[in-house]
N, C-alpha and C positions, 0 to 999 in steps of 0.2 A: 639431830641424827641419833639413831639407835644402833649400837653395834649388834651385829647378828651373832647369836650364840648357837642356837639349835638349828637354824636353817641356812648355814653358811654355804652348803652345797647348792642351794637354789639362788642365792644372791651373789652376783658376780663381784660386786665391789666389797661385800662384807658389811655394808651399812644400809639401813633403811631410812627413808624420810617420810614424814606424814604428808597428807595431801596439802596441808597449809604450806609446809616448807617447799614442796614441789611447785605449788602455784607461784610462790615468790620467785623461785629459781627460773621458772618458765615465763613469768610475766603474764599469767592468765588467772582465771578464777578456779576455785576448788572444783566446781561442777565440770569445768572443761578438763581438768586433770582426771576426774573420774571417767569422763567420756573417752579420753585417750587410753586410760588403763583398760576399760572395757573393750576397746578396739584392739587390744593386745600389742600396742606399741611399746608398752612399759610393763614389766612384770609387777604384779601386785600380790600382797600378802595380807590376808585377813587375820587379825590377831584376836578376835573375840568370837564368841558363839553367834552373836547376832550379825556379824559381818560388817558392822558399822565402823569399826576401827581398821582402816585400810592404810597400809604402808607400801611404799614403792621402793624399788631398788635404786640406790643413789647413782650407780653407774649408768643405768638406763635413762634416768632423768637428765644427767649431765650430757649424755649422747644426744638426747632429744633437744636439749637447749642449744647445742652447737649446730644442729641442722637448720638450714634456712626454711622459713615457714612461708607459705603462700596464704594470702587472705582473700576473702571474697568468695563469690559463687563460682563454681567451675564453669568453664565455657561449654556450650553445647557442641556436639560433634558436627553439626551442619552449619556452624557459624562461618560466614564468609569473611575472609581477611583482606 
């Protein structure tokens, strides 16, 4: 974890985690973590000019880890039950 110094006003928890750390916490791959971040479920912070060094707000990652996850393909709207 990285303590946030300059961007405390953006990170609710005051700490940032790397995509590797977030993947371990969520039990998924780094690419899935990046997909979640792009979908705006988790606040992300790019720390380099290239944008390759991405860190996520620890509070958001913990919140996401507590939420129940559904797996598989979504059901179609006309599926008969």
